[in-house]
N, C-alpha and C positions, 0 to 999 in steps of 0.2 A: 315807506315814503319814497325811497329811491326807486323801488320797483314800479310804483304807480306813476312816477315821473317818466320812466322809460316807456311804459305802456301808453301814456298820453302822447308822448313824442312819436311813437310807432303809429298810433291812430291818426295823428295829425299829418304826418308825412304821407301815409297811404291815402288820406282823404284829399291831400293836395294833388296827388297823382290822379285820383278819381275824377277830380274836376277837369283835368286836362284830357281825360280819355274821351273816346268817341266810339260810336257803334256804327258799323258799316252795314250796308244792305246786301252786298254781294256775298253769297254763301251764308253760312251760319257760324257763330262762335263755336269753340270746342265744347263738347258736351261729354261729361263723364257720368256714366251710368252706374248706379249702385242697386243692383237687383236684389230681390228678396234673398236669393241664395248667398249673397255677400253679407248682408247685415243680419240675416237669420232671425227675422221677426215677422210681424204681420204685413199684409199687402199694403194697406192704406196708411197714409201719413198725413195727419190732420193739421199739424202746426209745426212751426220751425222757429228756433231762436239760437242765439250764440251768447256765451258768457264772456266775462272780462278776460279769461285766460285763453279764449279762442276755441273752446270746445263747443261743438254743435249738439243741439238737443232737438229731438223729433217726437211729437205726439203721435204714437203709433197704435195700431189696432190691438197690439198685445202689451202695451205699456210704454214706459219712457225709454227712448233709444238715444244713446250718446255716441258721438264719433269725434275722434281727435286727429284725424288725418291718417291713422294707421289702424286703430282698434275700434271695433264696435262693441257696445255693451247694452244689454237690455235689463231694465228694472221693472218689475210688475207692481201694479197698484194693489191695495189690500184685498180687493175682490176681483182682481184681474180685469178691471174695467179698461175700456178704450180710453186712451189719453187724447182728449179733444183739443186741449189748449196747453201751452207751455210758455213760461217767461222766466227770466233770471234777473237778479238784482246784483248790486256791487259787493254784497257781503257773502257771496258764494252760495246763495240759496236758489233752488230751482223750483218754481211754483208750477203745479200741474192741476188739471181739473178733468173730471170725467162724470159719469152718471152717478149722481148722489154723493159725490166726493170731491173735495178739493183740499189742498194742503201744500207742503213744501218738502223738498229733499235737501238734506245737508249732510255733511260728513260728521259722523259720530263714531268715535274709536277708529278713525281712519277708514270708515266704510260709509258709502252713500246710503242714507237711511231716511225713510219717509215718516213725516209727522202730519197727521190729519188735523185740519182746523175746524172741521164740522162740529166738534164738541163745543166750540165757542159760540155757536148759533144760539140766539135767544130762544128761550123755551117756547115750544109750539111752532117753531119754524124749521121743520124738517125739509132737507133738500131732496127733491124727488125728480129732478131733471138734469140735463147735461150742462156742464160748464163749458161754454164755447169760446170765451175770450178771457185773457188775463193780461193786465197791464200793471207794471210797477211804476208808481208815481211818487217819487221821493220817499216819504215815510209811510206811505199807504200802498196797499195792493188791492186792485179792483178785479173782482171775479164776476163774470156775467153769464147768466143763463137766459133762456127765453122768457122766464117769468119774473126774475128778480136780478138786482145788482147787489153784490155783497162787497162792502168796503172794510178791509182788514187794517186796523190801525191801533197801535198801542196795546196789543193783546186782546182787543175787542173787535166785534164784527157789527157793523151797521148795515141795515137792509133797506134798499130802495125798491119798492114794488112797482110793477108796470101798470099804467092805466089800462093798457091792453097788452097783448103779447109783444115782447121785444123781438127784433131780428138780431143784428150784430152791433156791438160797441166798437167804435173806431177812434184811434188816437191820432191826432194831428198836432205836432209840436207839443204844447202843454194843454191842449183842449181835447175834450172827449165828446163824441157825437154818437147818437144811437137812434135807430129808427123804431118808432112804435107803430106797429102795423095798423093800417087804416086811419092813422092820425097824422103821420108825417115825421119829420126829422126834429130831434131834440138835442140840446146841448146839456151835458152834465156839468153843473156848476156847484162845487161843493158836494152837498148831498141832495141837491135839487135838480129837477129836469126842467129845462127852459126851452119852450117851443121856438123853432125858427120859422118866421113868417114866410109864406110863399113856397114852402118846401113841398106842398101838394103837387107842384109841377113835376116833381120827380116820380110821381106815381104813388099809389097807395101801399106798395110793398116791393121789396127787392133791391134795397140799397146795399151793395156788397163791397164797395170800396170807396173810401174817402181819403184823399192824399193832398199834400200841400201843392199849391199851384203858384204861378208867378204873381208878383205884386201882392203877396200875402193872402191870396185867395185859396179856393179849394177846387179840386177836380173830383167829381163824384161819378162812380160807375154803378150802373143799375143793371139788373138782370134782363130787363125787357125793353128799356127805353134808351139804352146807350149811355153816352157820357154827357155830363153837365159841368158847368163851372159855376162857382159861387164867389161873388166879390165882397161878401159881407152883408149884402142887402138883398140881392136877388139871384135867382138860379137861371142860367142860360144854357140851352143845349150847345154842345161843342160840335161844330161842323167838321166832320172827319170821315174819311173812308173806312176808318176802323169800326164805326158804329154798326154797319151791316154785319161785319164779321162777329162782333161781340153779341149782337142780338141773335144771330143765327146759331152761333155755337155756345151761347149762354155764358156770359161773364160770371166768374165765380170769386175772384179776388184780385188784388192789385198791389203794386209796390213801386216806389219811386227809385230811379236808377241814376247814378252819376250826376245827380243834381239837375238833369235836364230831360230825362227820358222816363217813360212809364211802361211797366210790364204788367200785362193783364192775363191771368190764367183763365181758361175756360173749362167747361165740363166736357165739351165734345171734340175740340180740335187744338189741343195744346195751348200755346200762348202767343201773344203778339207784343211787340215793343213799338211804342210811338214816341215822337218827340213832343215838345210843348205845343206845337201847332197842330197836333193831331195827325201828322204824317206818319204812316206806317214804315218803319225801318227794318223790322225783322218779323218773320213768321216762323215759329219753331214748333214742330209737331212730331208725331211718330215717324213720319217719312223722312224727316231731317235729323233724327237722332234721339228724340225722347223715347222713353220706354212705353209711355202710355199717354193718351190724349186727354185724360181727365186730371186737371191740376187742382188738388184739394187744398194745397197751401203753397205760399210763395214767400221768399225772404231774400233780401239783398244784404250781404254782410259788408264789412268795412274793407274788404280786399277785392272788391269788384267781382264777387262771385254771386250769381243768382241761383238760389236753391229752390227746387220745386219738389214738394211732397205730392206724389202721384197716387192714383187709385191702385197702382201696382208698382211700387219702387220709389227710389229717390234719385234725382238728377241734379248735377251741378253744371251750370253754364258759365264758362270762363269768359266774362265780358272784357277782362283786361288783356286778353291774348291778342297779339298782332296777327294771328292766324285765323282765317275764316275758311270753312270747309264746304265742299259740295261732294256728296257721295251718291253713287248710283245704287240706290237701295233695291231697284228692280232688276239689276243686272242687264240693263239695256245695251250698254256699249262695251262690256267686258273689262279687260285689264288695260289701263292707260300707260302707254310707253312715252308719249310726248304730248305736250300741250302748248298752245300759243294763242295770243290775241292779235288779230290782224284786221284792220279796217272794220271796226265795230262788230266783229264776230270773234267768238272763241272757238278754237278748233281742238279736238281731242283725237290724237292718233292712238289707236288701240290695236289689240290683236284681232279685232273683227273688222276694222276698217277705219275710215276717217269720218268723224262726226263734227257737227257744228251747231252753234246756237247764237242768238243775238247777244251782244254785250252792251251794257249801259255804261256810259261814261260819267253820268251825273249822280252816281250813288243812289239811283232809284231802285226800289224793290221790284225788280222784274224777274219773274220766274224763268228758269232756263227750260228750253224745249229742244233737246238735242235730237238731230236727225242725221241719218247716214247719207253721205254724199254718194250719188249714183256712181257705180263702177269703181268704188274705192275699197270694195271688200278685200279682206286679207290683212296681213301684218303690216302695220305702219311703224317704221323705225325712227324717223326723224321728221320734225317740222322746223324749217329754217327760213328766215327772211333774207333773201339775196337780192340786193339792189331793188328794194321795194316790191319784190315778188315773193309770194309764199311758195316754197318748194317742199314737196313731200317725198321723203325717201321711203320707198315701199318694197315689200317683198317681191313685187312684180316689176319694179323699175323705179323711175323717178318721174314725178308729175308736177305740173304747175297747177296751183289752186287759185281759182277765180270765183269768189263768192261761194256758191253752192255747186260749183262744177270743177272738174279736174281735166287736165289735158296732158297727154304723154309727152315727155321730153326724151327719156331714155328707157330702153327695154332691158338694160343690164340689171339682172336680179340683185336685190338686197342693197338698197342705198342706205348704208349705215350712217355715214357722216360726210358732210361736205365742208371744205375749207378753202378760203381765198388764198391764192399764192402771194406771198409777200414780195417776190421778185417781179411779179406782173399782176396787178390787181384786176386786170380784165379776165384772168383765168381762174378757174376753180377746179380743185381736185376732189373727187369723191371716192371714199373707201367702200368697196362692195364685197359680195361673196367671192368674187373671182378676180380680185386685183383692184386696179385703180381706173377711174374714168375721168376724162377731161371735159370741162365745160368752159364755154367762152361767153362773156357778156357782150351782147350786141344791142343795137337800137331796138330790135324786135323782142329783146328779152334774153333769157338764158338759153344757150344753144349747146347741144351735145356734140362734141368734136370727136368722140370715139374713145375706145379703150386705150390706155397707155400700154404699149407693147413691152414684153420682156419681164413681166411680173404677174403671176396669176394666183398668189396666195390670198386667203381671206384677209381683209384689211379693216378691222373693227375700229382702230384708233390710228389717226394720221396727223402729223405735224411737220411743218417746214422750218428748218433751222436758219440761222443767219447766213449760212453759205449757200442756201438755196436747195440743199439736199432734203429729200422727203424721208421721214422716219415712219415706219409702219410697225404696228404691234400685232403679232399673231397671238391668239388666245392661248395656244399650247406650245408654240415653237420658239418663242423668244422675240428678238427684234431684227428688223432689216433697215438698212440705210441705203436709199436709192438715189442715184445721180441721174438726172434726166438730160436729154439733149436740148438744144436751144429752143425748139418749138414744143417741148414737153410731150412729145408723142411717143417717146421710147425711152426705156431705161437703159442707160449706157454702162452703169456700174451698180453691182449689188453686193453689199457687205452684210454678212450674217453675224449676229452676236448672241452668245449664250453664256453659260457658266464659266467657260474658259476666258471670257472677257471681264469677269468680275461680277456678273449678274448673280443674284441669289438662287435663280432657277429659271426655267423656261415658261412657267405657267403664270398667267395673270400679270404680265408685265405691261403696263399701260403708259401712254405718252401724253404729256400735257405741256401747254405753254403757260408758264408762270412768270409774269412780269418780264416778258420777252426773253425768257430763258427756258430751254427745254429741260424738263425733269421727267423722271421715270418712276412710276409708283410700283411698289411690291409689298408683299406681306412683311418684309423686313424693314420697310421704310423707303424714303425717296432716295434716288440715285441721280448722279450727274455723269456726263460722259466727258472724258479728257482726250482730246484729239491727238496729243503728242504720244501718250502712253497707250492709246487705243484701249483704255480700260474704263470701267464704270466704278465709281466710288460712292459711298454713302454721303448724302448731303446732310452732314452732321448739324450744321447751324439750323437748318430748316426743321429737321427731325426733332431736335431738342426743343425748339420753340413750339412746335405743334403738339407735343406731349402725346396723348393717346391717339390723336388724329394723324400721327406720322405714318400710320399704315393705311391711310385712305386709299380707296381704289378708284376714286373719281374726283376730278377738280372741274368746276364750272365757273366761268367768269361771271361776277356780279356787278362789274363796272366800278369805276372810281377806286381802283386798287383794292377791291374786295373780291373774294373768291369763296365759292361754296366748296367745302371739303366734305366728302361723303365716305365714311369708313364702315363699309359692310352694313349699311342700313342706318347708321347714326350720322346726323347732319350737324354741321357747324358753319357759321359764317365768319371768315377770317379776314381781318382788316390789315393791309400792308401799307397804309397811307403814311404812317410815321416811321421814318428810317430807324432801323435798329430795334424796332419794337413791333410785336405782333399781338393783336387783340383777337381772342377767340371767343365767340358767343355760341354756345351749344345749348344753353338752358332752355330758351324759348322754342327750340326746335326738337325737344325731346318728344313732343307729340307726334313727330314724324317718324320716330324710330320704327323701323320694320315695315313702314307703310308703302315705301316706293319699290318699284321692280328692281331687284338687285342686279347690279352691273349695267342696268339701262336707266339709271336715274336721270331725270330731266327737270331742269329749272330754267325758265325763260324770264327775261327782264322786260316788264311792261313799261315802266317809267323809272325815274331815278329812285323811287321809294317803293314801288310795288313789283312783286315777283309772282309768277305763276308756277306752282310746283305740282308736278304730276305724281299722283299716288295710285295705288292698285286699282281702286274702284271710283276714281273721280279726280278732283284737283283741290289744291289749297292756295288761297291768296295770302301772301305775306306782305304786310305794310309796315316798313320799318319806322314810319312816323308814329306808329302806335306802340312801339317797343317801350317797355318799362323795365330797364335793367334792375335786377334784384337789389343792387347796391343802393338804389334810391329808397327802398322801403325796408325799414328795420325789421328784422325777423323777430317773431314772438319767442318767448322763452320755451325751452323744452319742458314737457310735462312728465312727471313720474306718474304712470298710470296704474301700475300694479306691482306689488311686492308679494311674491309667492314662496311658500315653504315647499321645497321639492325634495325633502329628505327621504321620505319613503312613499308619500302620497301628496298630491297637490292640494294646497290649502292657501287661501288668500289671507295674507297678513295685513295688507293695507292697499287701499285703492287710490291713494293720493299722497302727495308730498305735503303733509300738513305740519306746518311749523309750530302749531299750537299744542300738539300732542306728541309726546315722546314715544318712539317706536322701540319696544324692547322685545327681543327674540330669545327664547330659551336656548341654552347651550346645546341641548340635545337635538334642536331643530336648526342647526347652524349651516344648512345648505339652502340658499335662497336664489330666486330669479327676480331680477328687476326689469320691468318692461317700461319703455319710455316712448314718447312720440312728440313730434313737432306739429302743432296745430296750424299747418301751412298747407293750403288746399290746392294751390296752383300746381300745374305740372312742372316738376323740377327734379333734379337729381339730388336727393337729400342724402347726406352722410352724417354720421354721428361719431363722437369721440368721448370716451369716458375715462374716469380715473377714480379708483377707490382709495381714498386716503386712509392709511393704516394697513393697507394690504398691497397695493400696486406700487411700483417704483416710479412709473411715469405714465403719461397719457397713452391710451391705446392708439392704434392706427385708425384713420378715418375709414368707416365702413357703413354700409346700408343697414346693418343689423340694428334692430330695435329692442333686443333683449340681451341680457348678460347674466350668466349663472356664476355664482360664487359658492364654492364648496369648502367644507371643513374650516370655517372661519373660527379663529380663536376668540376668546372672550375679550371684550373691549368695545370702544366707541369708534365707529367708522363714519366717514363722510363720502357718499357717492356723488361724484360730480360728472355732469354730462352737458355737452353743447352740440349744436348742429350747424351745418353750413349747406348752402345751396350752390350747386355748380362751381364748387371750389372758389367761391367769391365771398358772399356775405356769411358772417359767422354770428350765431346767436350769443346771448349772454349765457353764462354758466349757471345751471340749475344745481342746487345742492340738496341732497337728502341725507339726513343724519339718522343713524340707528345704532342700537347697542345690542351686542351679543352678550347675554347675561353669563355670569360665571356658572360653572356646573354646580349642582346642589352641594357637592362636597367642598365647594369654595364660597358658598353663600355666607352672608353676614351671620346667620344663626349658626352655620357650621363653623365659622371662624371663632365665634364666641365659645361654642362647645369645645373647639380645638384649644382655645386659650385656657378654659377651665381644666380641660384634660391635660394640657401641657403643665399647668401649675401643679395639678395633682401628681402628674408623672414626675415633675421636678422634686416635689416634696418626698414622694416615695423613693425616687431615685436618690435623693440626698441621704435618706435613712439607709437605703440599701447600700449606698456608697460608703456611708460611715461604717456600717456593719462590715462591709467587705474590706474597708480600709483597716478596720481593727483586726479582722481576720488575717488580712494580708500582712499587717504589721507583726502579728503573732507568728505567722508563717516565716516572715523575714527574720524575726528574732530567733525562732527555732532553727531556721536555716543557718543564721550566723553562728548560733551556739553549736550546731552540728558541724559547721565549717571549722569553728574554733576547736571543737573536740577532735575533729579530723586532723586539724593542723597539729594539735597537741599530741594526738595519737601518732601522726606521722613523725613529729619531732621525737616522741618517745621511741618509735620504731627506729628512727635514725640513731637516737642515743643508744637504744638497746643494741642496734647493729654495731654502733661504734664501740659499745662496751664489749659485745661479743667479739668484735674485731680485735679490740684491745686484749680481751681475754684469750682469744685465739692466738693473737701474736704473743701474748704472755706464755700461753701453753706451749706454743711452738718454740718460744725462747727456752721455756723450761724443758721441753722435749729435747731441744737441741742441747740444752745444758746436760740433761740426763743422758742423752746419746753420747755427749762428750765424756760424761762421768762413766757411762757404761763402757765406752771405748777405752777410757783411761783405765777403768777397772779391769777390762779384758786385757789391755796391754800390760797392766801390772801383773796380772796372772801369767800372761805369756812370759814376761821378763822373769817373774818368780820361778815359773816352771823351767825356763831356759837356764836360770841360775842354778836351780836345784839339779837340773840335768848336768850342767857343767860340773857342779860339785860332785854329783854321782860319778861322772866320768873321771874327775880328778882323784877321787878316792880310790878308784880302781888302779890308779897309777901310783898311789903312794907306796913308798918303800920304807922298810925299817932302816936302823942304823947299819944294817948289814947289806943293805942294798936290795933286799928282797921285798917282793910285793907282800902287802899285808894280807893275812889270811882272811878268808871269807867270814870267819867268826868275828874277827876284829872289825871288819867293815859292815857286817850284817846289821848291826844296830843302827849304825849311821845311815846305812842304805835304807833301812826300814823307815827311819825318821824322814829321810828324803822322799822316799816313795809315799809315805803317809802325807807328807806336805804337798806332793804333786797331785795326789788323789784325794785331797781333803774335800769332802762334800760340802763343807761350809762355804767354801769359795763359790762352788756352783750355786748353792742356795742364795747366797748374797747376789751373785750375778743374775740368777733367775728373777729375784725380786726386783732388782734394778731394771732388768729387761722388761718385766711385766708393767712396771710403772711407765716405761718409755713407750712400750708397744702393747697397749692395753688389749686384753683378750686375744693376743696372737696365739698363744698356746691353746686357749679354749677353742678357737676356731679350728686350729690345726688338729686338735684331738677329736673335735666333733666330726670333722670331715674324714679324718684318718685315725680311727681308734686303735689301729694295730701298731702305731708307732711306740717305740720303747724310749726310755729316758735318753739313751745316747743319741737316738735319732732326733729327739727334741733339741738336745744340745747342738747337734750339727746344724739343724734348721736355724737355730738362733744365731750361730756364728755366720752361717751363710747370709742371713738377712742383714747382718752387720757388715757384710761384704768383706769378711776377713780372708786372708790368703790361706792357701793350704798349709803352708809352713806354720802360720800362727795357729791354725786349727789343730794341726798335729801336736803342737806344744801344749795347747789347752787340753786336748783329749789324751795327751800322753801316749800318742801312737805315732807310727811312722807316716811319712808322706804317702807311701803306698797304701797304708791303712785308711788314710783320709780319702783317697781316690775310690777305694773299695766301698767305703761307707757312703760316699757320694753316689756311687752307682746304685747301691742298694736302696738308698733313700729315694733316688729318682724313680725307681721301679715302684716303690711303695706309694709314692705321691702321684704316680701315673702322669709324669710330666712328658709332653710331646717331645719327639726327637729334636725338632727344630727350635725348641724353647730353652732358653738359658735357665738353669735351676735357681740361680741367685735372683734373677728378675722375677721368676715365678713366685718365689717366697716374698719378695719385696712387694709384689702386687696383691698378696693375700690379705 
């Protein structure tokens, strides 16, 4: 409901503008051609209509043709029939008719699909001719052929048969009229035909147009008898000069325009537009811009566009444009460099000479007839009105133009531009190929006073500043500032400026007077000159305000604080009337882009509201009273025209933004292209801005692109939003297209259910596996703990065993030490015993009898024998040996094993040495002398093969 309200508001506002519009007779409105090569379909276009969204539909020789301002689409009928008629309703249906077929197109599964209605025809009523007209009348649709009228309502079709052959059915407001050949004009009332009395005055055949007329009447166009009016009772011929034209060139169709004009298409010579009084205001044919002179269909939309379906092509005539054109289609006068209107004549200065034609002040349709003024052949640079005289700056000099004659004023070549001196309005300075020329205003007119001496450079642009100095721009060398003498005849001072003075370069630096201030244009922007610093600086305030027009190469005064800014072929009208604010209007001048001669653009003011603009091959009239700023007319909504799959091949997913059907895209086809368009057909600079919710972070920059690719989209729901604006001013509402990228098959609902079941099974199996593993791990842990405990017990046992061994070792060592001590004590006891026995033996030898004599050997022998037996008692040795073996286990075994040649005395000596006994002690034990001990030691050393540097005792102790 909200959308329909805005649409109604849009139509209402535009219709209000339409009523205020006017059609001029000078030149022709802008015509946009759509040739067959552009729309890529058949030559002939039999019918035209427009739907509620602003899309245009054409009944074409090859099918139904659609156009949205950007994209053309063709849809073929079931049997490739020619579409003769087309109409739309408010429900989005497009009705079409052709030979033996009629039905409607609508969006099914987001694609425009045809549905035939012929199956609803009553039995025995086969359609066998063309459907020429279709009208949607509330809840019914009327289809008309030459033999019958078919009324489609409520899913059924009623048939009205002709009493004779029909021609064409016409709709006027809520009434329908149809001609029955040879019988007259009838009105269709319900399902009945009602004859209109006196309609025989129209002729027996050929009523091709019936349109609403003033006071509730009708204006009727016939093919052979011209125009008639009908007041409800009688038919009256309309007295108009258009009749001869329509009879001669054969009227074919008509449409009402702007609530007060009528356009009639012809078979032979394009179309004409008349007002309500029958006055012809426009003739438009192939010579003035149409592609073809045969107008098969004609349609006026709600945006003041007049559409023509031609025998070869489609044309749009922009009735709402304030620009009217005149083009030299024959190449009669060449390229136009300057144009002006002076004393009821229009003059065109071209590269071939000066041409003129009569000019009508009264908006009368007067054809131009341009003729070359004698002796004006050659390049014309400028046409200027100087003190009510028309002056022509020419390659050959400067001329005064009087009607269709010219007279020489100056022979100095190349009169580029002429300017009045501010310091003395009676003098004029002209820039020429070779410097400056001086002219004086006299009672006899403009007089040449000669060249200004002292400066001979080409002077394309000249301006005088507030101090009276003359600034001259050279196309390639930079700028000059000239100071003239008092009578302006000579240059007294010349200053040259280039990059060293702050200019961005030496090329294409031009000079202009903007609101009494000298400004300098360049490709970097506008500059101003500072006298104190002798430098040029960027005019930042102006450049910032002008935006893209800051790099303009030409400024032309438009009067009333308005100026034309021309930026390398692009034109804008800038208004400086409000202090601190600049208004730039470039939209309605986009038609002029690239049409003017670059660097020689020329616009002359005819009146306060009308301007004459020179273009390459003619001129353009601009009337600012006809301007309709885009802000006054609400823009239609942007249309989503196509969604394509571009993953690996192009495939159309959808042809519309249909809110009733959900658009779902498989995950494997997640690369898409969205095409969109604004059904706005006037010439304007359209820009679009889009935003994909769920993908983009912010709105895109404004651009002219009407397509956007999105690749590798993740699954989910997206909202594509797009809006448009014209000329950086009016912005349309946001259009939203919602679509869903489906999840991949492995994330679909079925897959998720399967995954859930699989997950439950996995969980159950996992639980069992886990429990088994847990049990096994528990056993492993138990075994490991047992092993660790066993290991600990083993380690403890080892420690205990080591401790026991240590204790046993310590005990053994203690026992060994004890035995060593016992052995030592035993050895010492033996030593003491032997020493004692030796002393006893020594004392016995000293004994004397009572006579003082020593005792005889016989007397002491027994005692000595007892002593010797005691000293050599082997029992002592065996006891010692047993004790020694207990203390030093296997010592003698090792010794005997290694040295089997040792005798018992040697073994005794080894034992004593191991016990580290002294030689004295050993001698006592062995019962030998010390010398005998040493000898035995020596012999033992040899038997044991002890090294010389090795101590014998240490050797035995280490054994």
